[in-house]
mmCIF file as gemmi writes it, N, C-alpha and C atoms, coordinates in Angstrom:
data_model
loop_
_atom_site.group_PDB
_atom_site.id
_atom_site.type_symbol
_atom_site.label_atom_id
_atom_site.label_alt_id
_atom_site.label_comp_id
_atom_site.label_asym_id
_atom_site.label_entity_id
_atom_site.label_seq_id
_atom_site.pdbx_PDB_ins_code
_atom_site.Cartn_x
_atom_site.Cartn_y
_atom_site.Cartn_z
_atom_site.occupancy
_atom_site.B_iso_or_equiv
_atom_site.pdbx_formal_charge
_atom_site.auth_seq_id
_atom_site.auth_asym_id
_atom_site.pdbx_PDB_model_num
ATOM 1 N N . MET Axp A 1 ? 0.843 -1.16 0 1 0 ? 1 A 1
ATOM 2 C CA . MET Axp A 1 ? 0 0 0 1 0 ? 1 A 1
ATOM 3 C C . MET Axp A 1 ? 0.897 1.235 0 1 0 ? 1 A 1
ATOM 4 N N . SER Axp A 2 ? 0.679 2.113 -0.936 1 0 ? 2 A 1
ATOM 5 C CA . SER Axp A 2 ? 1.524 3.297 -1.027 1 0 ? 2 A 1
ATOM 6 C C . SER Axp A 2 ? 0.84 4.485 -0.352 1 0 ? 2 A 1
ATOM 7 N N . THR Axp A 3 ? 1.654 5.36 0.146 1 0 ? 3 A 1
ATOM 8 C CA . THR Axp A 3 ? 1.148 6.545 0.811 1 0 ? 3 A 1
ATOM 9 C C . THR Axp A 3 ? 1.065 7.68 -0.194 1 0 ? 3 A 1
ATOM 10 N N . GLN Axp A 4 ? -0.095 8.294 -0.292 1 0 ? 4 A 1
ATOM 11 C CA . GLN Axp A 4 ? -0.271 9.425 -1.198 1 0 ? 4 A 1
ATOM 12 C C . GLN Axp A 4 ? -0.624 10.659 -0.385 1 0 ? 4 A 1
ATOM 13 N N . GLU Axp A 5 ? -0.352 11.794 -0.978 1 0 ? 5 A 1
ATOM 14 C CA . GLU Axp A 5 ? -0.675 13.048 -0.321 1 0 ? 5 A 1
ATOM 15 C C . GLU Axp A 5 ? -2.194 13.195 -0.228 1 0 ? 5 A 1
ATOM 16 N N . THR Axp A 6 ? -2.684 13.459 0.98 1 0 ? 6 A 1
ATOM 17 C CA . THR Axp A 6 ? -4.129 13.501 1.17 1 0 ? 6 A 1
ATOM 18 C C . THR Axp A 6 ? -4.741 14.849 0.806 1 0 ? 6 A 1
ATOM 19 N N . THR Axp A 7 ? -3.967 15.926 0.913 1 0 ? 7 A 1
ATOM 20 C CA . THR Axp A 7 ? -4.503 17.233 0.558 1 0 ? 7 A 1
ATOM 21 C C . THR Axp A 7 ? -4.15 17.532 -0.882 1 0 ? 7 A 1
ATOM 22 N N . GLN Axp A 8 ? -5.159 17.734 -1.692 1 0 ? 8 A 1
ATOM 23 C CA . GLN Axp A 8 ? -4.939 18.056 -3.089 1 0 ? 8 A 1
ATOM 24 C C . GLN Axp A 8 ? -5.516 19.434 -3.371 1 0 ? 8 A 1
ATOM 25 N N . GLU Axp A 9 ? -4.739 20.21 -4.085 1 0 ? 9 A 1
ATOM 26 C CA . GLU Axp A 9 ? -5.169 21.546 -4.452 1 0 ? 9 A 1
ATOM 27 C C . GLU Axp A 9 ? -6.162 21.472 -5.6 1 0 ? 9 A 1
ATOM 28 N N . THR Axp A 10 ? -7.146 22.322 -5.582 1 0 ? 10 A 1
ATOM 29 C CA . THR Axp A 10 ? -8.12 22.364 -6.664 1 0 ? 10 A 1
ATOM 30 C C . THR Axp A 10 ? -8.326 23.809 -7.091 1 0 ? 10 A 1
ATOM 31 N N . GLY Axp A 11 ? -8.809 23.993 -8.288 1 0 ? 11 A 1
ATOM 32 C CA . GLY Axp A 11 ? -9.2 25.304 -8.782 1 0 ? 11 A 1
ATOM 33 C C . GLY Axp A 11 ? -8.055 26.268 -8.961 1 0 ? 11 A 1
ATOM 34 N N . ILE Axp A 12 ? -8.261 27.482 -8.445 1 0 ? 12 A 1
ATOM 35 C CA . ILE Axp A 12 ? -7.313 28.566 -8.652 1 0 ? 12 A 1
ATOM 36 C C . ILE Axp A 12 ? -5.975 28.283 -7.97 1 0 ? 12 A 1
ATOM 37 N N . PHE Axp A 13 ? -5.993 27.582 -6.836 1 0 ? 13 A 1
ATOM 38 C CA . PHE Axp A 13 ? -4.741 27.313 -6.131 1 0 ? 13 A 1
ATOM 39 C C . PHE Axp A 13 ? -3.887 26.304 -6.887 1 0 ? 13 A 1
ATOM 40 N N . LYS Axp A 14 ? -4.509 25.336 -7.509 1 0 ? 14 A 1
ATOM 41 C CA . LYS Axp A 14 ? -3.767 24.367 -8.311 1 0 ? 14 A 1
ATOM 42 C C . LYS Axp A 14 ? -3.147 25.063 -9.516 1 0 ? 14 A 1
ATOM 43 N N . TYR Axp A 15 ? -3.915 25.929 -10.173 1 0 ? 15 A 1
ATOM 44 C CA . TYR Axp A 15 ? -3.401 26.677 -11.314 1 0 ? 15 A 1
ATOM 45 C C . TYR Axp A 15 ? -2.23 27.565 -10.883 1 0 ? 15 A 1
ATOM 46 N N . ALA Axp A 16 ? -2.361 28.215 -9.724 1 0 ? 16 A 1
ATOM 47 C CA . ALA Axp A 16 ? -1.314 29.102 -9.243 1 0 ? 16 A 1
ATOM 48 C C . ALA Axp A 16 ? -0.039 28.33 -8.903 1 0 ? 16 A 1
ATOM 49 N N . GLU Axp A 17 ? -0.169 27.144 -8.327 1 0 ? 17 A 1
ATOM 50 C CA . GLU Axp A 17 ? 1.017 26.338 -8.027 1 0 ? 17 A 1
ATOM 51 C C . GLU Axp A 17 ? 1.713 25.868 -9.303 1 0 ? 17 A 1
ATOM 52 N N . GLU Axp A 18 ? 0.928 25.519 -10.316 1 0 ? 18 A 1
ATOM 53 C CA . GLU Axp A 18 ? 1.52 25.049 -11.564 1 0 ? 18 A 1
ATOM 54 C C . GLU Axp A 18 ? 2.176 26.184 -12.344 1 0 ? 18 A 1
ATOM 55 N N . ASN Axp A 19 ? 1.648 27.386 -12.217 1 0 ? 19 A 1
ATOM 56 C CA . ASN Axp A 19 ? 2.161 28.551 -12.943 1 0 ? 19 A 1
ATOM 57 C C . ASN Axp A 19 ? 2.659 29.609 -11.965 1 0 ? 19 A 1
ATOM 58 N N . ARG Axp A 20 ? 3.478 29.173 -11.034 1 0 ? 20 A 1
ATOM 59 C CA . ARG Axp A 20 ? 3.937 30.022 -9.933 1 0 ? 20 A 1
ATOM 60 C C . ARG Axp A 20 ? 4.613 31.306 -10.41 1 0 ? 20 A 1
ATOM 61 N N . PHE Axp A 21 ? 5.513 31.206 -11.382 1 0 ? 21 A 1
ATOM 62 C CA . PHE Axp A 21 ? 6.288 32.374 -11.788 1 0 ? 21 A 1
ATOM 63 C C . PHE Axp A 21 ? 5.419 33.412 -12.483 1 0 ? 21 A 1
ATOM 64 N N . GLY Axp A 22 ? 4.462 32.972 -13.272 1 0 ? 22 A 1
ATOM 65 C CA . GLY Axp A 22 ? 3.561 33.905 -13.924 1 0 ? 22 A 1
ATOM 66 C C . GLY Axp A 22 ? 2.638 34.599 -12.951 1 0 ? 22 A 1
ATOM 67 N N . VAL Axp A 23 ? 2.099 33.844 -12.007 1 0 ? 23 A 1
ATOM 68 C CA . VAL Axp A 23 ? 1.182 34.423 -11.024 1 0 ? 23 A 1
ATOM 69 C C . VAL Axp A 23 ? 1.929 35.383 -10.108 1 0 ? 23 A 1
ATOM 70 N N . ILE Axp A 24 ? 3.139 35.024 -9.699 1 0 ? 24 A 1
ATOM 71 C CA . ILE Axp A 24 ? 3.911 35.905 -8.822 1 0 ? 24 A 1
ATOM 72 C C . ILE Axp A 24 ? 4.27 37.2 -9.54 1 0 ? 24 A 1
ATOM 73 N N . SER Axp A 25 ? 4.677 37.12 -10.802 1 0 ? 25 A 1
ATOM 74 C CA . SER Axp A 25 ? 5.013 38.354 -11.52 1 0 ? 25 A 1
ATOM 75 C C . SER Axp A 25 ? 3.784 39.237 -11.7 1 0 ? 25 A 1
ATOM 76 N N . LEU Axp A 26 ? 2.629 38.637 -11.965 1 0 ? 26 A 1
ATOM 77 C CA . LEU Axp A 26 ? 1.389 39.394 -12.087 1 0 ? 26 A 1
ATOM 78 C C . LEU Axp A 26 ? 1.041 40.072 -10.766 1 0 ? 26 A 1
ATOM 79 N N . LEU Axp A 27 ? 1.152 39.329 -9.674 1 0 ? 27 A 1
ATOM 80 C CA . LEU Axp A 27 ? 0.839 39.902 -8.362 1 0 ? 27 A 1
ATOM 81 C C . LEU Axp A 27 ? 1.826 40.989 -7.959 1 0 ? 27 A 1
ATOM 82 N N . LEU Axp A 28 ? 3.104 40.807 -8.276 1 0 ? 28 A 1
ATOM 83 C CA . LEU Axp A 28 ? 4.108 41.822 -7.954 1 0 ? 28 A 1
ATOM 84 C C . LEU Axp A 28 ? 3.769 43.152 -8.617 1 0 ? 28 A 1
ATOM 85 N N . ILE Axp A 29 ? 3.453 43.106 -9.895 1 0 ? 29 A 1
ATOM 86 C CA . ILE Axp A 29 ? 3.131 44.33 -10.62 1 0 ? 29 A 1
ATOM 87 C C . ILE Axp A 29 ? 1.838 44.933 -10.091 1 0 ? 29 A 1
ATOM 88 N N . PHE Axp A 30 ? 0.813 44.116 -9.923 1 0 ? 30 A 1
ATOM 89 C CA . PHE Axp A 30 ? -0.497 44.626 -9.534 1 0 ? 30 A 1
ATOM 90 C C . PHE Axp A 30 ? -0.486 45.183 -8.11 1 0 ? 30 A 1
ATOM 91 N N . ILE Axp A 31 ? 0.069 44.448 -7.163 1 0 ? 31 A 1
ATOM 92 C CA . ILE Axp A 31 ? 0.118 44.904 -5.766 1 0 ? 31 A 1
ATOM 93 C C . ILE Axp A 31 ? 0.986 46.158 -5.654 1 0 ? 31 A 1
ATOM 94 N N . GLY Axp A 32 ? 2.111 46.173 -6.354 1 0 ? 32 A 1
ATOM 95 C CA . GLY Axp A 32 ? 3.001 47.332 -6.318 1 0 ? 32 A 1
ATOM 96 C C . GLY Axp A 32 ? 2.359 48.583 -6.895 1 0 ? 32 A 1
ATOM 97 N N . CYS Axp A 33 ? 1.677 48.446 -8.017 1 0 ? 33 A 1
ATOM 98 C CA . CYS Axp A 33 ? 1.04 49.601 -8.654 1 0 ? 33 A 1
ATOM 99 C C . CYS Axp A 33 ? -0.134 50.133 -7.84 1 0 ? 33 A 1
ATOM 100 N N . VAL Axp A 34 ? -0.972 49.237 -7.345 1 0 ? 34 A 1
ATOM 101 C CA . VAL Axp A 34 ? -2.129 49.682 -6.558 1 0 ? 34 A 1
ATOM 102 C C . VAL Axp A 34 ? -1.663 50.312 -5.242 1 0 ? 34 A 1
ATOM 103 N N . GLY Axp A 35 ? -0.654 49.736 -4.615 1 0 ? 35 A 1
ATOM 104 C CA . GLY Axp A 35 ? -0.119 50.322 -3.381 1 0 ? 35 A 1
ATOM 105 C C . GLY Axp A 35 ? 0.514 51.677 -3.618 1 0 ? 35 A 1
ATOM 106 N N . GLY Axp A 36 ? 1.268 51.809 -4.691 1 0 ? 36 A 1
ATOM 107 C CA . GLY Axp A 36 ? 1.865 53.099 -5.026 1 0 ? 36 A 1
ATOM 108 C C . GLY Axp A 36 ? 0.822 54.148 -5.35 1 0 ? 36 A 1
ATOM 109 N N . PHE Axp A 37 ? -0.219 53.754 -6.059 1 0 ? 37 A 1
ATOM 110 C CA . PHE Axp A 37 ? -1.304 54.682 -6.388 1 0 ? 37 A 1
ATOM 111 C C . PHE Axp A 37 ? -2.02 55.141 -5.128 1 0 ? 37 A 1
ATOM 112 N N . THR Axp A 38 ? -2.251 54.218 -4.202 1 0 ? 38 A 1
ATOM 113 C CA . THR Axp A 38 ? -2.923 54.572 -2.948 1 0 ? 38 A 1
ATOM 114 C C . THR Axp A 38 ? -2.079 55.548 -2.141 1 0 ? 38 A 1
ATOM 115 N N . LEU Axp A 39 ? -0.779 55.316 -2.091 1 0 ? 39 A 1
ATOM 116 C CA . LEU Axp A 39 ? 0.096 56.239 -1.369 1 0 ? 39 A 1
ATOM 117 C C . LEU Axp A 39 ? 0.142 57.603 -2.041 1 0 ? 39 A 1
ATOM 118 N N . SER Axp A 40 ? 0.152 57.636 -3.358 1 0 ? 40 A 1
ATOM 119 C CA . SER Axp A 40 ? 0.217 58.917 -4.05 1 0 ? 40 A 1
ATOM 120 C C . SER Axp A 40 ? -1.08 59.702 -3.935 1 0 ? 40 A 1
ATOM 121 N N . MET Axp A 41 ? -2.197 59.018 -3.713 1 0 ? 41 A 1
ATOM 122 C CA . MET Axp A 41 ? -3.486 59.697 -3.582 1 0 ? 41 A 1
ATOM 123 C C . MET Axp A 41 ? -3.731 60.213 -2.163 1 0 ? 41 A 1
ATOM 124 N N . GLY Axp A 42 ? -2.804 60.045 -1.271 1 0 ? 42 A 1
ATOM 125 C CA . GLY Axp A 42 ? -2.966 60.616 0.061 1 0 ? 42 A 1
ATOM 126 C C . GLY Axp A 42 ? -2.738 59.653 1.189 1 0 ? 42 A 1
ATOM 127 N N . GLY Axp A 43 ? -2.158 58.528 0.932 1 0 ? 43 A 1
ATOM 128 C CA . GLY Axp A 43 ? -1.911 57.549 1.978 1 0 ? 43 A 1
ATOM 129 C C . GLY Axp A 43 ? -0.906 57.993 3.017 1 0 ? 43 A 1
ATOM 130 N N . LEU Axp A 44 ? -0.128 59.023 2.707 1 0 ? 44 A 1
ATOM 131 C CA . LEU Axp A 44 ? 0.881 59.5 3.651 1 0 ? 44 A 1
ATOM 132 C C . LEU Axp A 44 ? 0.307 60.46 4.69 1 0 ? 44 A 1
ATOM 133 N N . HIS Axp A 45 ? -0.961 60.854 4.562 1 0 ? 45 A 1
ATOM 134 C CA . HIS Axp A 45 ? -1.562 61.796 5.485 1 0 ? 45 A 1
ATOM 135 C C . HIS Axp A 45 ? -2.029 61.136 6.78 1 0 ? 45 A 1
ATOM 136 N N . SER Axp A 46 ? -2.202 59.843 6.771 1 0 ? 46 A 1
ATOM 137 C CA . SER Axp A 46 ? -2.695 59.139 7.956 1 0 ? 46 A 1
ATOM 138 C C . SER Axp A 46 ? -1.739 58.003 8.309 1 0 ? 46 A 1
ATOM 139 N N . ASP Axp A 47 ? -1.335 57.974 9.558 1 0 ? 47 A 1
ATOM 140 C CA . ASP Axp A 47 ? -0.429 56.913 9.998 1 0 ? 47 A 1
ATOM 141 C C . ASP Axp A 47 ? -1.092 55.546 9.964 1 0 ? 47 A 1
ATOM 142 N N . ALA Axp A 48 ? -2.381 55.477 10.289 1 0 ? 48 A 1
ATOM 143 C CA . ALA Axp A 48 ? -3.089 54.191 10.304 1 0 ? 48 A 1
ATOM 144 C C . ALA Axp A 48 ? -3.169 53.605 8.896 1 0 ? 48 A 1
ATOM 145 N N . ILE Axp A 49 ? -3.471 54.445 7.911 1 0 ? 49 A 1
ATOM 146 C CA . ILE Axp A 49 ? -3.532 53.963 6.529 1 0 ? 49 A 1
ATOM 147 C C . ILE Axp A 49 ? -2.151 53.517 6.061 1 0 ? 49 A 1
ATOM 148 N N . LEU Axp A 50 ? -1.139 54.289 6.393 1 0 ? 50 A 1
ATOM 149 C CA . LEU Axp A 50 ? 0.227 53.95 5.991 1 0 ? 50 A 1
ATOM 150 C C . LEU Axp A 50 ? 0.667 52.622 6.597 1 0 ? 50 A 1
ATOM 151 N N . ILE Axp A 51 ? 0.381 52.404 7.865 1 0 ? 51 A 1
ATOM 152 C CA . ILE Axp A 51 ? 0.756 51.146 8.521 1 0 ? 51 A 1
ATOM 153 C C . ILE Axp A 51 ? 0.011 49.979 7.891 1 0 ? 51 A 1
ATOM 154 N N . GLY Axp A 52 ? -1.278 50.145 7.631 1 0 ? 52 A 1
ATOM 155 C CA . GLY Axp A 52 ? -2.053 49.082 6.992 1 0 ? 52 A 1
ATOM 156 C C . GLY Axp A 52 ? -1.526 48.727 5.614 1 0 ? 52 A 1
ATOM 157 N N . LEU Axp A 53 ? -1.167 49.74 4.834 1 0 ? 53 A 1
ATOM 158 C CA . LEU Axp A 53 ? -0.622 49.495 3.497 1 0 ? 53 A 1
ATOM 159 C C . LEU Axp A 53 ? 0.731 48.786 3.56 1 0 ? 53 A 1
ATOM 160 N N . ILE Axp A 54 ? 1.571 49.238 4.447 1 0 ? 54 A 1
ATOM 161 C CA . ILE Axp A 54 ? 2.913 48.658 4.537 1 0 ? 54 A 1
ATOM 162 C C . ILE Axp A 54 ? 2.863 47.214 5.025 1 0 ? 54 A 1
ATOM 163 N N . VAL Axp A 55 ? 2.072 46.951 6.052 1 0 ? 55 A 1
ATOM 164 C CA . VAL Axp A 55 ? 2.026 45.596 6.62 1 0 ? 55 A 1
ATOM 165 C C . VAL Axp A 55 ? 1.497 44.588 5.608 1 0 ? 55 A 1
ATOM 166 N N . THR Axp A 56 ? 0.389 44.923 4.933 1 0 ? 56 A 1
ATOM 167 C CA . THR Axp A 56 ? -0.186 43.957 3.995 1 0 ? 56 A 1
ATOM 168 C C . THR Axp A 56 ? 0.66 43.794 2.746 1 0 ? 56 A 1
ATOM 169 N N . THR Axp A 57 ? 1.18 44.899 2.226 1 0 ? 57 A 1
ATOM 170 C CA . THR Axp A 57 ? 1.997 44.814 1.003 1 0 ? 57 A 1
ATOM 171 C C . THR Axp A 57 ? 3.307 44.079 1.271 1 0 ? 57 A 1
ATOM 172 N N . MET Axp A 58 ? 3.983 44.425 2.344 1 0 ? 58 A 1
ATOM 173 C CA . MET Axp A 58 ? 5.252 43.764 2.65 1 0 ? 58 A 1
ATOM 174 C C . MET Axp A 58 ? 5.038 42.313 3.065 1 0 ? 58 A 1
ATOM 175 N N . GLY Axp A 59 ? 3.911 42.021 3.69 1 0 ? 59 A 1
ATOM 176 C CA . GLY Axp A 59 ? 3.597 40.626 4.012 1 0 ? 59 A 1
ATOM 177 C C . GLY Axp A 59 ? 3.442 39.787 2.756 1 0 ? 59 A 1
ATOM 178 N N . THR Axp A 60 ? 2.737 40.337 1.772 1 0 ? 60 A 1
ATOM 179 C CA . THR Axp A 60 ? 2.575 39.627 0.5 1 0 ? 60 A 1
ATOM 180 C C . THR Axp A 60 ? 3.908 39.427 -0.197 1 0 ? 60 A 1
ATOM 181 N N . LEU Axp A 61 ? 4.708 40.479 -0.254 1 0 ? 61 A 1
ATOM 182 C CA . LEU Axp A 61 ? 6.006 40.375 -0.927 1 0 ? 61 A 1
ATOM 183 C C . LEU Axp A 61 ? 6.955 39.434 -0.19 1 0 ? 61 A 1
ATOM 184 N N . SER Axp A 62 ? 6.884 39.409 1.135 1 0 ? 62 A 1
ATOM 185 C CA . SER Axp A 62 ? 7.726 38.496 1.917 1 0 ? 62 A 1
ATOM 186 C C . SER Axp A 62 ? 7.346 37.043 1.677 1 0 ? 62 A 1
ATOM 187 N N . LEU Axp A 63 ? 6.051 36.771 1.576 1 0 ? 63 A 1
ATOM 188 C CA . LEU Axp A 63 ? 5.612 35.406 1.285 1 0 ? 63 A 1
ATOM 189 C C . LEU Axp A 63 ? 6.077 34.967 -0.103 1 0 ? 63 A 1
ATOM 190 N N . MET Axp A 64 ? 6.053 35.884 -1.067 1 0 ? 64 A 1
ATOM 191 C CA . MET Axp A 64 ? 6.549 35.551 -2.411 1 0 ? 64 A 1
ATOM 192 C C . MET Axp A 64 ? 8.036 35.249 -2.378 1 0 ? 64 A 1
ATOM 193 N N . LEU Axp A 65 ? 8.789 36.08 -1.665 1 0 ? 65 A 1
ATOM 194 C CA . LEU Axp A 65 ? 10.236 35.908 -1.587 1 0 ? 65 A 1
ATOM 195 C C . LEU Axp A 65 ? 10.612 34.622 -0.861 1 0 ? 65 A 1
ATOM 196 N N . ALA Axp A 66 ? 9.814 34.221 0.123 1 0 ? 66 A 1
ATOM 197 C CA . ALA Axp A 66 ? 10.096 33.018 0.9 1 0 ? 66 A 1
ATOM 198 C C . ALA Axp A 66 ? 9.607 31.747 0.197 1 0 ? 66 A 1
ATOM 199 N N . VAL Axp A 67 ? 9.03 31.862 -0.986 1 0 ? 67 A 1
ATOM 200 C CA . VAL Axp A 67 ? 8.517 30.75 -1.785 1 0 ? 67 A 1
ATOM 201 C C . VAL Axp A 67 ? 7.557 29.896 -0.948 1 0 ? 67 A 1
ATOM 202 N N . GLN Axp A 68 ? 6.602 30.579 -0.341 1 0 ? 68 A 1
ATOM 203 C CA . GLN Axp A 68 ? 5.562 29.899 0.426 1 0 ? 68 A 1
ATOM 204 C C . GLN Axp A 68 ? 4.521 29.319 -0.527 1 0 ? 68 A 1
ATOM 205 N N . PRO Axp A 69 ? 3.664 28.424 -0.044 1 0 ? 69 A 1
ATOM 206 C CA . PRO Axp A 69 ? 2.601 27.901 -0.906 1 0 ? 69 A 1
ATOM 207 C C . PRO Axp A 69 ? 1.733 29.028 -1.456 1 0 ? 69 A 1
ATOM 208 N N . MET Axp A 70 ? 1.291 28.859 -2.686 1 0 ? 70 A 1
ATOM 209 C CA . MET Axp A 70 ? 0.551 29.912 -3.359 1 0 ? 70 A 1
ATOM 210 C C . MET Axp A 70 ? -0.766 30.243 -2.666 1 0 ? 70 A 1
ATOM 211 N N . ARG Axp A 71 ? -1.295 29.308 -1.912 1 0 ? 71 A 1
ATOM 212 C CA . ARG Axp A 71 ? -2.528 29.569 -1.156 1 0 ? 71 A 1
ATOM 213 C C . ARG Axp A 71 ? -2.305 30.757 -0.211 1 0 ? 71 A 1
ATOM 214 N N . TYR Axp A 72 ? -1.188 30.783 0.505 1 0 ? 72 A 1
ATOM 215 C CA . TYR Axp A 72 ? -0.893 31.866 1.434 1 0 ? 72 A 1
ATOM 216 C C . TYR Axp A 72 ? -0.615 33.17 0.692 1 0 ? 72 A 1
ATOM 217 N N . VAL Axp A 73 ? 0.084 33.078 -0.424 1 0 ? 73 A 1
ATOM 218 C CA . VAL Axp A 73 ? 0.41 34.264 -1.204 1 0 ? 73 A 1
ATOM 219 C C . VAL Axp A 73 ? -0.871 34.906 -1.745 1 0 ? 73 A 1
ATOM 220 N N . ILE Axp A 74 ? -1.776 34.101 -2.25 1 0 ? 74 A 1
ATOM 221 C CA . ILE Axp A 74 ? -3.021 34.635 -2.808 1 0 ? 74 A 1
ATOM 222 C C . ILE Axp A 74 ? -3.884 35.244 -1.707 1 0 ? 74 A 1
ATOM 223 N N . TYR Axp A 75 ? -3.967 34.599 -0.552 1 0 ? 75 A 1
ATOM 224 C CA . TYR Axp A 75 ? -4.74 35.17 0.55 1 0 ? 75 A 1
ATOM 225 C C . TYR Axp A 75 ? -4.139 36.505 1.007 1 0 ? 75 A 1
ATOM 226 N N . ALA Axp A 76 ? -2.817 36.582 1.08 1 0 ? 76 A 1
ATOM 227 C CA . ALA Axp A 76 ? -2.165 37.836 1.47 1 0 ? 76 A 1
ATOM 228 C C . ALA Axp A 76 ? -2.379 38.914 0.415 1 0 ? 76 A 1
ATOM 229 N N . ALA Axp A 77 ? -2.36 38.535 -0.862 1 0 ? 77 A 1
ATOM 230 C CA . ALA Axp A 77 ? -2.596 39.506 -1.933 1 0 ? 77 A 1
ATOM 231 C C . ALA Axp A 77 ? -4.028 40.026 -1.882 1 0 ? 77 A 1
ATOM 232 N N . ILE Axp A 78 ? -4.979 39.163 -1.588 1 0 ? 78 A 1
ATOM 233 C CA . ILE Axp A 78 ? -6.375 39.599 -1.458 1 0 ? 78 A 1
ATOM 234 C C . ILE Axp A 78 ? -6.509 40.574 -0.287 1 0 ? 78 A 1
ATOM 235 N N . ALA Axp A 79 ? -5.842 40.287 0.818 1 0 ? 79 A 1
ATOM 236 C CA . ALA Axp A 79 ? -5.884 41.192 1.971 1 0 ? 79 A 1
ATOM 237 C C . ALA Axp A 79 ? -5.254 42.543 1.627 1 0 ? 79 A 1
ATOM 238 N N . ALA Axp A 80 ? -4.132 42.518 0.91 1 0 ? 80 A 1
ATOM 239 C CA . ALA Axp A 80 ? -3.469 43.761 0.518 1 0 ? 80 A 1
ATOM 240 C C . ALA Axp A 80 ? -4.352 44.577 -0.419 1 0 ? 80 A 1
ATOM 241 N N . LEU Axp A 81 ? -4.986 43.916 -1.376 1 0 ? 81 A 1
ATOM 242 C CA . LEU Axp A 81 ? -5.877 44.635 -2.289 1 0 ? 81 A 1
ATOM 243 C C . LEU Axp A 81 ? -7.084 45.21 -1.546 1 0 ? 81 A 1
ATOM 244 N N . ALA Axp A 82 ? -7.611 44.459 -0.593 1 0 ? 82 A 1
ATOM 245 C CA . ALA Axp A 82 ? -8.751 44.951 0.181 1 0 ? 82 A 1
ATOM 246 C C . ALA Axp A 82 ? -8.375 46.195 0.976 1 0 ? 82 A 1
ATOM 247 N N . VAL Axp A 83 ? -7.221 46.162 1.618 1 0 ? 83 A 1
ATOM 248 C CA . VAL Axp A 83 ? -6.766 47.33 2.383 1 0 ? 83 A 1
ATOM 249 C C . VAL Axp A 83 ? -6.515 48.51 1.45 1 0 ? 83 A 1
ATOM 250 N N . ASN Axp A 84 ? -5.915 48.258 0.296 1 0 ? 84 A 1
ATOM 251 C CA . ASN Axp A 84 ? -5.668 49.34 -0.66 1 0 ? 84 A 1
ATOM 252 C C . ASN Axp A 84 ? -6.968 49.964 -1.151 1 0 ? 84 A 1
ATOM 253 N N . ILE Axp A 85 ? -7.932 49.137 -1.509 1 0 ? 85 A 1
ATOM 254 C CA . ILE Axp A 85 ? -9.196 49.657 -2.032 1 0 ? 85 A 1
ATOM 255 C C . ILE Axp A 85 ? -9.974 50.392 -0.945 1 0 ? 85 A 1
ATOM 256 N N . LEU Axp A 86 ? -10.006 49.829 0.27 1 0 ? 86 A 1
ATOM 257 C CA . LEU Axp A 86 ? -10.685 50.529 1.368 1 0 ? 86 A 1
ATOM 258 C C . LEU Axp A 86 ? -10 51.854 1.7 1 0 ? 86 A 1
ATOM 259 N N . SER Axp A 87 ? -8.686 51.886 1.61 1 0 ? 87 A 1
ATOM 260 C CA . SER Axp A 87 ? -7.951 53.13 1.859 1 0 ? 87 A 1
ATOM 261 C C . SER Axp A 87 ? -8.259 54.161 0.769 1 0 ? 87 A 1
ATOM 262 N N . LEU Axp A 88 ? -8.312 53.727 -0.47 1 0 ? 88 A 1
ATOM 263 C CA . LEU Axp A 88 ? -8.657 54.652 -1.557 1 0 ? 88 A 1
ATOM 264 C C . LEU Axp A 88 ? -10.066 55.221 -1.376 1 0 ? 88 A 1
ATOM 265 N N . ILE Axp A 89 ? -10.994 54.366 -0.982 1 0 ? 89 A 1
ATOM 266 C CA . ILE Axp A 89 ? -12.368 54.825 -0.768 1 0 ? 89 A 1
ATOM 267 C C . ILE Axp A 89 ? -12.418 55.818 0.395 1 0 ? 89 A 1
ATOM 268 N N . SER Axp A 90 ? -11.698 55.519 1.47 1 0 ? 90 A 1
ATOM 269 C CA . SER Axp A 90 ? -11.722 56.434 2.624 1 0 ? 90 A 1
ATOM 270 C C . SER Axp A 90 ? -11.019 57.751 2.307 1 0 ? 90 A 1
ATOM 271 N N . LEU Axp A 91 ? -10.02 57.728 1.458 1 0 ? 91 A 1
ATOM 272 C CA . LEU Axp A 91 ? -9.326 58.959 1.1 1 0 ? 91 A 1
ATOM 273 C C . LEU Axp A 91 ? -10.144 59.8 0.111 1 0 ? 91 A 1
ATOM 274 N N . ALA Axp A 92 ? -11.04 59.161 -0.626 1 0 ? 92 A 1
ATOM 275 C CA . ALA Axp A 92 ? -11.855 59.882 -1.602 1 0 ? 92 A 1
ATOM 276 C C . ALA Axp A 92 ? -12.953 60.695 -0.918 1 0 ? 92 A 1
ATOM 277 N N . PHE Axp A 93 ? -13.361 60.288 0.274 1 0 ? 93 A 1
ATOM 278 C CA . PHE Axp A 93 ? -14.474 60.98 0.936 1 0 ? 93 A 1
ATOM 279 C C . PHE Axp A 93 ? -14.075 61.64 2.196 1 0 ? 93 A 1
């Protein structure tokens, strides 16, 4: 009887693991551009917004650099995008 891996990736995570370099390059450009745009639109006026942007963006980039499973990288990228979009909305009003 052979031992097989019991956890199997499905859907977007399986695609991301198979195409790691393409997904990481896409996320690097997208997260970097959205974060830079948020900072240029006024993210430097509030310390709370700046800390939120830095923590989520650097967390995502650190996970990419550490070659962590793509599941963690994608979750961190979603969190970074959420913080960026919420910051942009709060700065607009």
